[in-house]
C-alpha positions, 0 to 999 in steps of 0.5 A, spaced: 360 411 702 367 414 702 367 418 709 371 424 711 370 428 718 373 435 719 373 440 724 374 448 722 378 452 728 380 459 728 380 465 732 373 469 732 372 473 725 377 469 721 372 467 716 370 460 718 362 460 717 363 464 711 368 459 708 363 453 710 357 457 706 362 457 700 363 449 701 356 448 701 354 452 695 360 449 691 358 442 693 351 443 690 348 442 697 344 448 695 339 449 689 342 454 683 336 459 685 335 457 692 335 463 697 340 462 703 342 467 708 349 469 709 353 465 714 347 460 714 350 455 720 349 461 725 342 459 726 342 462 733 339 469 734 344 471 738 349 469 733 347 473 727 346 479 732 353 479 734 356 476 728 360 470 732 359 463 732 357 460 739 355 453 738 358 448 735 354 445 729 355 439 724 353 439 716 356 435 711 357 436 703 358 431 698 364 431 693 365 426 687 362 420 691 366 422 698 361 425 704 365 430 708 362 431 715 364 439 717 364 441 724 364 449 725 366 451 731 366 457 736 372 462 735 371 465 742 375 463 748 369 463 752 366 458 748 372 453 748 369 448 752 365 447 745 371 446 741 374 441 746 369 436 746 368 436 738 375 434 737 374 427 739 369 426 733 373 428 727 380 425 724 383 432 721 382 439 722 382 445 718 386 451 721 384 457 718 388 464 719 387 471 717 392 473 712 393 480 716 392 478 723 396 471 723 395 466 728 391 469 734 391 466 742 384 462 740 388 459 734 393 457 739 389 454 744 385 450 740 390 448 735 394 445 741 388 441 743 388 438 736 395 437 735 395 433 742 390 428 740 394 427 734 390 430 728 393 432 722 392 439 720 391 443 714 392 450 714 388 455 710 390 462 710 384 466 709 382 473 706 389 474 702 385 479 698 385 484 704 389 490 702 394 489 708 395 481 707 402 478 709 400 471 707 407 468 706 409 472 713 403 469 716 405 462 713 412 462 717 408 464 723 403 458 723 409 454 722 413 457 728 406 456 732 406 449 731 413 448 733 412 451 739 406 447 741 411 441 740 407 438 733 410 432 731 414 432 724 408 429 720 404 435 723 409 440 721 409 437 714 402 441 713 399 442 707 397 450 706 392 453 701 391 461 700 384 463 700 378 468 700 372 465 703 368 470 701 369 470 694 370 462 694 376 460 691 383 457 694 389 456 691 396 452 693 400 457 689 398 464 690 402 467 684 401 462 679 394 459 680 388 461 677 383 464 683 377 460 680 373 456 686 374 451 692 376 445 688 383 445 691 380 445 698 376 439 697 381 435 693 386 436 699 381 434 704 379 428 701 387 426 700 390 429 706 385 427 711 384 419 713 378 416 713 375 414 720 378 408 723 372 404 725 370 397 726 363 395 723 363 388 727 364 390 734 358 392 738 355 399 736 358 405 741 357 412 740 360 418 745 355 424 746 359 430 744 353 435 743 346 436 746 340 440 743 333 440 745 328 439 739 321 441 740 318 435 737 324 430 738 326 432 745 333 431 747 337 430 741 345 427 742 350 428 736 356 424 736 360 420 732 359 412 731 366 409 734 364 402 732 358 397 730 352 399 726 346 404 729 339 402 727 332 405 728 328 402 734 334 398 736 335 397 744 341 401 747 344 403 754 348 409 756 354 409 760 357 414 764 365 415 764 365 410 770 362 405 766 355 405 770 349 404 766 345 411 766 339 408 762 336 403 757 332 405 751 330 405 744 333 409 738 326 412 736 330 417 731 336 417 727 338 423 724 344 424 719 346 431 717 345 433 709 347 440 708 343 444 713 338 439 714 338 433 719 334 428 715 331 421 718 335 415 716 334 407 718 341 405 719 348 408 720 355 405 719 361 406 724 365 413 722 359 417 721 357 423 725 349 422 727 344 425 731 340 420 736 333 421 739 330 417 744 334 418 751 331 422 757 337 422 761 344 421 757 348 427 757 354 430 754 361 425 755 356 419 756 357 413 751 351 410 748 352 403 746 349 396 744 346 392 750 352 388 750 357 393 750 362 392 756 366 399 757 365 406 756 369 410 750 374 415 753 371 422 754 376 428 753 376 432 760 374 439 759 378 445 762 375 448 769 371 454 769 375 460 772 369 465 773 363 465 777 356 469 778 350 468 783 343 468 779 338 470 784 330 471 784 329 478 782 326 481 789 326 489 786 319 493 787 318 492 779 319 485 779 314 481 775 312 486 771 316 484 764 318 477 765 313 471 766 319 466 769 320 469 776 321 463 781 327 460 783 325 453 781 324 456 774 331 459 774 334 453 777 331 448 772 333 452 766 340 453 769 341 445 770 338 444 763 344 449 760 349 445 765 347 438 762 349 441 754 354 445 756 360 442 759 364 448 761 358 451 765 358 448 772 351 450 777 351 449 784 345 451 789 346 455 795 344 453 802 338 457 802 335 455 795 334 462 793 340 463 789 344 459 784 352 460 783 354 459 775 361 458 774 363 459 766 369 460 762 368 468 762 364 474 762 362 473 754 359 466 755 355 468 762 353 474 758 350 470 752 347 465 757 343 471 761 341 474 754 338 468 752 334 467 759 332 474 758 329 473 751 326 466 754 322 471 759 326 470 765 327 475 770 334 475 774 338 479 779 346 478 777 352 479 782 359 481 780 363 476 777 368 473 782 374 469 780 375 462 782 381 461 786 385 455 788 390 452 793 396 449 791 396 442 795 404 442 796 405 450 798 398 451 801 399 458 797 393 461 794 393 461 786 388 465 781 387 464 774 392 468 769 390 469 762 394 471 756 392 477 753 394 480 746 392 487 744 393 490 737 393 497 737 396 504 734 403 505 736 400 512 740 396 509 745 401 503 747 403 507 753 396 508 756 395 501 755 401 499 758 400 503 764 393 501 765 394 494 765 400 494 770 395 497 775 391 491 774 397 487 776 399 485 768 406 483 766 408 485 759 411 479 755 412 481 748 411 488 745 413 488 737 411 492 731 405 489 726 406 493 720 402 500 718 403 504 725 400 498 729 403 495 735 402 488 738 402 487 746 402 481 749 401 480 757 400 475 762 394 478 766 390 476 772 383 474 770 380 479 776 384 485 773 381 484 766 373 484 769 371 490 766 377 492 762 374 492 755 370 498 755 376 502 758 381 499 753 376 502 747 375 509 751 383 509 751 384 507 744 378 511 741 375 504 739 381 502 735 384 496 739 382 489 739 383 485 745 384 477 745 384 473 751 385 466 753 386 462 759 394 461 761 395 458 767 394 458 775 399 462 778 400 465 785 395 471 788 398 478 785 395 482 791 389 487 791 387 490 785 384 497 785 376 497 783 372 502 781 374 509 783 367 513 783 361 512 787 354 512 784 348 516 785 342 512 789 335 513 788 331 514 795 324 514 792 319 510 788 316 513 782 318 515 775 324 520 774 322 527 772 326 531 767 327 537 772 330 533 778 335 529 773 337 536 770 339 538 777 343 532 778 347 532 772 352 536 776 353 530 780 355 526 775 353 522 768 346 519 768 344 512 767 336 513 766 331 518 762 325 522 764 319 517 765 324 511 767 321 507 773 325 508 779 325 505 786 329 506 793 336 503 792 336 503 784 342 506 781 340 512 777 347 515 775 355 515 776 357 520 782 363 524 780 367 523 787 369 516 790 363 516 795 355 513 794 350 519 794 343 518 795 339 522 791 331 524 789 330 523 781 322 524 782 323 531 785 319 536 781 319 543 781 316 547 786 310 551 783 308 558 786 303 563 784 309 569 783 310 571 776 317 573 774 319 577 767 324 572 766 321 566 762 323 559 765 329 556 761 328 549 758 330 543 761 336 540 756 339 534 758 345 530 757 344 524 753 344 518 759 349 512 759 346 506 756 349 500 758 349 493 755 348 487 759 356 485 759 358 493 761 353 493 766 356 486 769 363 489 769 361 496 772 357 493 778 361 493 785 361 487 790 355 490 794 351 491 787 346 487 783 344 487 775 337 487 775 335 483 768 328 483 765 326 481 758 325 489 757 330 492 762 337 492 765 337 496 771 343 497 776 341 496 784 344 496 791 344 489 794 340 492 800 335 497 797 334 500 804 339 505 806 339 503 813 341 496 811 346 498 807 350 502 813 349 496 817 352 491 812 358 496 811 359 496 818 359 489 819 364 488 813 369 493 816 369 490 822 370 483 819 376 486 815 379 489 821 
């Protein structure tokens, strides 16, 4: 069968997965009466909740005798490692751009990788039915972006379609053509994307790019067959990047992507994207090939992680009450399995074996990993994220990761945002109006200055600003950045919080807990209105006496507490604090629960600093 392999790349929320839904529907993949949930490819529970794509996924549609393999990629910068890998599986890319927002940082990041590999892009300007759409301006902006990314003349001569993914139509000319269906897009993919160049006479070779775990098949590796033919039960060997043999096995199962399903097949030809089961130790970036294959296929190096967190065993007094997986061995095994399938994550065990350092691309990527583990029944203690520094080999200078930050906001809030980011050592690169009373600000900011800034930005702009960030480069260290200004309220007792005690503590600062919440010594129960930490007793009840008074006791009315999401909690804590994560609760605590140990640790830190 005639084949085409294509990836869809775009910034988060520009409508990739919705467009794939319509491609599946209009190609006849679904029956006419079949009930299919919206964003069918976002099958992961967290993806559906957050409305973002986290894992790259393959699907395929048939269009008039041509099978089109489509890879849906994540749009968030933290999951860029997923995107970089899958570009080796495809022969063309569909660059999807919002007709109002234009090319965003993530579009730029992935498009640069795709153009560098020589892939020919098709540009689809989506959401042209928006009231604030500016399709022709965006088309010019995309051309300028490609030119800035050193695209070749052939790549700059890209075809463009204007589409509404939600309504299921695409046209080449926005003013003249009828808004009917996606036929122009199907025809353009078949015409513009080259069929895979594959030699069926050479030995079988496939580069593993996606690893999944299936409860029935075990490890399932997905990739494109570069040469030869794969058959069920054929003997194969796996080579790592250096060409060393990792294992020899048989292909127990060959699976092809047909719509939303993976169907078993007996054989697959070069150029097709398939999934393979039967290998026990082979992982992402390894080559699976016939027994007589001489050398491995080239794997694209993935950008290194920029943030690290420490995952340790939960040792609080409430440990083991809600989770079922609480030992360090279980935590390490789970993280090692994650690192196998996700090349953007790096896991290193500490010397004392009770904690693991996990390095990743950003707070969201690590937050999604923690949330996934939490739902699997794990209990963990998580440290504050820290930035991974480098040393310049020539000058010996300390280097830190710097990100390109783009913020779209109302003009009235521009001043406060510029002021806050300059305090966090950010440099403004561009400031321009984007229509409708909106501004677009562009900064280069150190990663450590952006930790915890998202919530502050939303507060400063009344929830109207949109921030996009992407790794830019390593640059010289920009000096100290002021951290959290307020201290915290720390519990001195074990038990359940009492409404009367919380009511008396409200004047000290906002609370994080409600009456009846279990607390323990060293747990953080609220924010202090001043800069120092304060030890408080949240379980102290009202002293009852037998003296009668004419005045009735006033009813205790509490201000609703601040409830933090996992990402907010991780961004809020200081270096001497941890987030305790269990399947049902997220608690903040001090690293040392005993107040005397805390004093000793702070004195030791002061002595080391002096």
